[in-house]
Backbone as JSON, one array per atom type, in Angstrom:
{
  "sequence": "MKQIWKEMYEAARAVQHDREISERISAGCVAAAVESTSGNIFVGVCVDTSCSLGICAERNAIFHMITCGEYEIRRVLAVMPDGKTGAPCGACRELMAQMAPGRYQDIEIMLDYDAGKSVTLGEITAEWWL",
  "N": [[32.0, -47.24, 16.26], [30.23, -45.61, 13.69], [30.27, -46.61, 10.25], [29.99, -44.56, 8.4], [31.34, -42.37, 9.46], [34.0, -43.07, 9.08], [34.1, -43.06, 6.28], [33.59, -40.35, 5.81], [35.79, -39.17, 7.11], [37.91, -40.15, 5.55], [37.23, -39.02, 3.08], [37.52, -36.29, 3.63], [40.26, -36.19, 4.31], [41.32, -36.84, 1.84], [41.18, -34.52, 0.35], [42.64, -32.76, 1.77], [45.22, -30.85, 1.56], [47.73, -28.84, 2.23], [48.27, -25.82, 0.7], [49.77, -23.13, -1.13], [48.18, -20.5, -2.55], [48.61, -17.92, -3.42], [50.84, -15.21, -2.56], [49.32, -14.16, -0.58], [47.22, -15.87, 0.0], [46.35, -18.99, 1.3], [45.45, -22.47, 1.34], [43.61, -25.4, 2.34], [44.75, -26.55, 4.71], [43.02, -27.32, 6.69], [40.37, -29.6, 6.42], [37.05, -30.62, 5.55], [34.16, -32.74, 5.85], [30.8, -33.15, 4.97], [27.82, -34.78, 5.61], [24.85, -35.13, 3.9], [21.27, -35.29, 4.5], [20.36, -37.06, 2.65], [22.36, -38.84, 2.41], [24.6, -38.31, 0.9], [28.03, -37.29, 0.59], [29.85, -34.35, 1.03], [32.67, -32.33, 0.42], [35.09, -29.91, 1.61], [37.63, -27.38, 1.84], [39.58, -25.28, 4.01], [40.1, -21.8, 3.32], [42.45, -19.47, 3.63], [43.04, -16.05, 3.97], [44.89, -12.95, 3.69], [43.3, -10.82, 4.24], [41.08, -11.48, 5.69], [38.93, -12.57, 4.26], [38.56, -15.21, 3.89], [37.47, -18.67, 4.27], [36.07, -21.18, 6.36], [36.7, -24.72, 6.42], [34.45, -26.3, 6.97], [32.2, -24.65, 6.38], [32.76, -24.26, 3.69], [32.42, -26.88, 2.72], [29.69, -27.17, 3.29], [28.64, -25.17, 1.62], [29.37, -26.3, -0.8], [27.68, -28.52, -0.76], [25.2, -27.17, -0.9], [25.51, -25.96, -3.4], [25.35, -28.21, -4.97], [22.69, -28.78, -4.78], [21.54, -29.64, -2.41], [20.5, -29.24, 1.04], [20.12, -30.09, 3.63], [21.65, -31.07, 6.54], [23.21, -33.88, 8.0], [25.53, -34.9, 9.29], [28.76, -33.68, 10.39], [32.21, -33.38, 9.92], [35.42, -32.3, 10.75], [38.8, -32.02, 9.83], [41.77, -31.28, 11.32], [45.02, -29.61, 10.87], [46.86, -31.43, 12.01], [45.75, -33.89, 11.6], [43.9, -34.7, 13.42], [40.49, -34.57, 14.57], [38.09, -31.9, 15.06], [35.88, -29.53, 16.71], [33.41, -27.5, 15.01], [33.8, -23.98, 14.35], [32.35, -20.95, 15.78], [31.11, -19.43, 13.69], [30.6, -21.39, 11.77], [28.89, -23.07, 13.2], [26.79, -21.3, 13.56], [25.88, -20.93, 10.9], [24.95, -23.54, 10.33], [22.91, -23.73, 12.24], [21.19, -21.7, 11.38], [20.44, -22.75, 8.95], [18.88, -24.88, 9.67], [16.73, -24.29, 11.64], [14.73, -25.56, 13.2], [15.75, -28.05, 13.72], [18.48, -28.13, 14.12], [19.71, -28.99, 16.4], [20.02, -31.72, 16.25], [22.02, -32.35, 14.44], [24.89, -34.21, 13.85], [28.18, -34.06, 15.17], [31.55, -34.79, 14.71], [33.8, -35.01, 17.22], [36.16, -36.24, 18.25], [37.8, -38.26, 16.39], [39.63, -40.41, 16.65], [38.97, -41.44, 19.17], [36.37, -42.0, 18.7], [34.38, -40.22, 19.43], [31.48, -38.42, 19.26], [29.2, -35.66, 19.15], [26.09, -33.84, 19.42], [25.07, -30.97, 17.51], [23.35, -29.44, 18.99], [24.19, -30.03, 21.59], [26.63, -28.71, 21.78], [25.96, -26.2, 21.06], [23.97, -24.99, 22.7], [22.28, -22.83, 23.49], [21.03, -21.18, 21.26], [20.81, -18.05, 19.63], [18.42, -17.22, 18.35]],
  "CA": [[31.8, -46.04, 15.47], [29.53, -45.86, 12.43], [31.09, -46.64, 9.04], [29.9, -43.27, 7.7], [32.4, -41.48, 9.97], [35.24, -43.45, 8.39], [33.99, -42.56, 4.9], [33.72, -38.89, 5.85], [37.18, -38.85, 7.45], [38.75, -40.43, 4.37], [36.89, -38.02, 2.05], [38.15, -35.02, 4.02], [41.72, -36.34, 4.19], [41.69, -36.91, 0.42], [41.3, -33.16, -0.21], [43.43, -31.95, 2.7], [46.59, -30.63, 1.1], [48.07, -27.43, 2.47], [48.87, -25.25, -0.51], [49.82, -21.68, -1.22], [47.53, -20.05, -3.77], [49.38, -16.73, -3.76], [51.55, -14.76, -1.35], [48.31, -13.71, 0.39], [46.17, -16.87, 0.19], [46.69, -20.41, 1.42], [44.24, -23.29, 1.43], [43.71, -26.84, 2.51], [45.34, -27.12, 5.92], [41.89, -27.96, 7.36], [39.4, -30.13, 5.46], [35.82, -31.06, 6.2], [33.17, -33.51, 5.1], [29.43, -32.99, 5.45], [26.88, -35.75, 5.07], [23.48, -34.62, 3.8], [20.28, -36.27, 4.96], [20.18, -38.07, 1.6], [23.48, -39.76, 2.49], [25.74, -37.87, 0.09], [29.13, -36.64, 1.3], [30.41, -33.19, 0.35], [33.91, -31.92, 1.07], [35.58, -28.56, 1.42], [38.85, -27.05, 2.57], [39.65, -23.89, 4.45], [40.84, -20.87, 2.48], [42.91, -18.4, 4.5], [43.52, -14.88, 3.23], [45.45, -11.92, 4.55], [42.31, -9.76, 4.5], [39.98, -12.14, 6.41], [37.83, -12.96, 3.38], [38.62, -16.65, 3.71], [36.32, -19.48, 4.69], [36.37, -22.43, 7.06], [36.45, -25.93, 5.63], [33.08, -26.78, 7.19], [31.29, -23.83, 5.58], [33.05, -24.55, 2.29], [31.75, -28.15, 2.42], [28.25, -26.9, 3.31], [28.33, -24.44, 0.39], [29.49, -27.3, -1.86], [26.43, -29.27, -0.67], [24.14, -26.29, -1.41], [25.76, -25.83, -4.83], [24.91, -29.47, -5.59], [21.24, -28.88, -4.69], [21.06, -30.17, -1.13], [20.62, -28.25, 2.1], [19.86, -30.66, 4.95], [22.88, -31.67, 7.06], [23.09, -34.94, 9.0], [26.77, -35.03, 10.06], [29.88, -32.82, 10.02], [33.52, -33.79, 10.44], [36.51, -31.41, 10.31], [40.13, -32.55, 10.1], [42.73, -30.22, 11.56], [46.31, -29.86, 10.22], [47.56, -32.58, 12.59], [45.01, -35.12, 11.31], [42.87, -34.89, 14.44], [39.23, -33.89, 14.28], [37.74, -30.87, 16.03], [34.55, -28.93, 16.62], [33.28, -26.32, 14.16], [33.85, -22.67, 15.01], [31.06, -20.3, 15.98], [30.5, -19.06, 12.42], [30.09, -22.61, 11.15], [27.72, -23.48, 14.0], [25.7, -20.36, 13.26], [25.35, -21.26, 9.58], [24.17, -24.77, 10.44], [21.69, -23.44, 13.01], [20.29, -20.91, 10.55], [19.93, -23.62, 7.89], [17.95, -25.88, 10.22], [16.33, -23.75, 12.94], [13.91, -26.48, 13.98], [16.39, -29.36, 13.94], [19.94, -28.05, 14.18], [20.18, -29.69, 17.6], [20.25, -33.13, 15.93], [23.16, -32.54, 13.54], [25.99, -34.87, 14.56], [29.51, -33.48, 14.98], [32.64, -35.64, 15.19], [34.78, -34.26, 18.01], [37.43, -36.97, 18.37], [37.71, -39.44, 15.52], [40.41, -41.5, 17.22], [38.22, -42.0, 20.31], [35.01, -42.27, 18.27], [33.49, -39.36, 20.2], [30.69, -37.43, 18.54], [28.16, -34.97, 19.92], [25.17, -33.14, 18.53], [25.24, -29.52, 17.47], [22.59, -28.93, 20.12], [24.98, -30.16, 22.82], [27.71, -27.71, 21.83], [25.36, -24.91, 20.75], [22.71, -25.21, 23.42], [21.43, -21.65, 23.59], [21.13, -20.4, 20.03], [20.27, -16.7, 19.88], [17.09, -16.96, 17.77]],
  "C": [[31.15, -46.44, 14.15], [30.48, -45.77, 11.24], [31.09, -45.29, 8.33], [30.98, -42.31, 8.18], [33.72, -41.79, 9.29], [35.23, -42.92, 6.96], [34.18, -41.04, 4.86], [35.16, -38.48, 6.16], [38.08, -39.04, 6.24], [38.48, -39.42, 3.26], [37.55, -36.68, 2.36], [39.66, -35.1, 3.86], [42.17, -36.35, 2.73], [41.85, -35.53, -0.2], [42.16, -32.25, 0.65], [44.89, -31.9, 2.26], [46.87, -29.16, 1.28], [48.79, -26.89, 1.24], [48.8, -23.73, -0.48], [49.25, -21.28, -2.58], [48.25, -18.82, -4.32], [50.12, -16.31, -2.5], [50.58, -14.32, -0.26], [47.23, -14.74, 0.69], [46.77, -18.27, 0.29], [45.38, -21.19, 1.59], [44.6, -24.71, 1.79], [44.33, -27.38, 3.76], [44.27, -27.78, 6.8], [40.93, -28.4, 6.26], [38.18, -30.61, 6.23], [34.99, -31.9, 5.24], [31.82, -33.33, 5.78], [28.6, -34.08, 4.8], [25.5, -35.1, 5.05], [22.51, -35.69, 4.29], [19.98, -37.32, 3.89], [21.32, -39.09, 1.59], [24.68, -39.4, 1.64], [26.77, -37.16, 0.96], [29.69, -35.53, 0.43], [31.63, -32.74, 1.13], [34.24, -30.46, 0.77], [36.87, -28.38, 2.2], [38.79, -25.6, 3.02], [40.43, -23.08, 3.41], [41.17, -19.69, 3.38], [43.49, -17.27, 3.67], [44.06, -13.84, 4.2], [44.46, -10.82, 4.89], [41.04, -10.31, 5.14], [38.76, -12.45, 5.55], [37.82, -14.47, 3.11], [37.38, -17.35, 4.21], [36.82, -20.74, 5.38], [36.04, -23.61, 6.16], [35.01, -26.41, 5.77], [32.08, -25.98, 6.35], [31.52, -24.06, 4.09], [32.36, -25.85, 1.88], [30.23, -27.96, 2.38], [27.84, -26.16, 2.03], [28.44, -25.35, -0.83], [28.2, -28.12, -1.93], [25.28, -28.45, -1.27], [24.28, -26.13, -2.92], [25.25, -27.05, -5.59], [23.42, -29.74, -5.38], [20.69, -29.45, -3.4], [21.26, -29.13, -0.04], [20.33, -28.79, 3.49], [21.07, -31.47, 5.41], [22.55, -32.74, 8.1], [24.33, -34.98, 9.91], [27.83, -34.09, 9.5], [31.15, -33.34, 10.69], [34.57, -32.84, 9.88], [37.84, -32.0, 10.75], [41.11, -31.39, 10.17], [44.08, -30.56, 10.91], [47.06, -31.08, 10.74], [46.86, -33.91, 12.35], [43.94, -35.45, 12.34], [41.61, -34.17, 14.02], [38.94, -32.88, 15.38], [36.36, -30.3, 15.75], [34.54, -27.74, 15.67], [33.33, -25.03, 14.98], [32.45, -22.08, 15.14], [30.36, -19.92, 14.69], [29.9, -20.28, 11.71], [28.85, -23.12, 11.88], [26.53, -22.6, 13.69], [25.08, -20.66, 11.91], [24.47, -22.5, 9.66], [22.85, -24.52, 11.18], [20.7, -22.65, 12.16], [19.71, -21.75, 9.4], [18.85, -24.56, 8.38], [17.43, -25.43, 11.58], [15.5, -24.69, 13.79], [14.57, -27.79, 14.31], [17.91, -29.31, 14.02], [20.5, -28.85, 15.34], [20.57, -31.14, 17.3], [21.43, -33.38, 15.0], [24.32, -33.11, 14.35], [27.33, -34.25, 14.17], [30.55, -34.46, 15.52], [33.65, -34.77, 15.93], [36.15, -34.93, 18.01], [37.31, -38.28, 17.61], [38.43, -40.63, 16.13], [39.67, -42.21, 18.35], [36.78, -42.36, 19.91], [33.98, -41.41, 19.0], [32.81, -38.33, 19.31], [29.66, -36.83, 19.49], [27.17, -34.4, 18.92], [25.47, -31.66, 18.57], [24.49, -28.87, 18.62], [23.35, -29.0, 21.43], [26.07, -29.1, 22.91], [27.23, -26.31, 21.47], [23.97, -24.9, 21.4], [21.76, -24.01, 23.41], [21.6, -20.75, 22.37], [20.36, -19.11, 20.21], [18.88, -16.45, 19.31], [16.02, -17.66, 18.54]]
}
């Protein structure tokens, strides 16, 4: 497994702290790290609300990347509450595809960190609607 995956996993775990923001908002049970094509790592956590205005950790990390002036994604890793990694949801996949319509297929996704199994976004999002 590439060293970058270890760095991304550790970066995501460093911000993954389940916390209650208010009686209606919790955050941090899922964390994500995104590597830009320049090699920088950006992190984000999920924010869950009682009115569905929350955000997934992956999109939060992507928005963090955009806020910092970058917009090209190379790799994505999401850490679930149990410490295992998992695939991005449909909304996260859609955002990545819309950000890189000509190359979204090449974005690497860590599916199973323990087994070192990664796939491309194109493999798990083969028939994008556009």
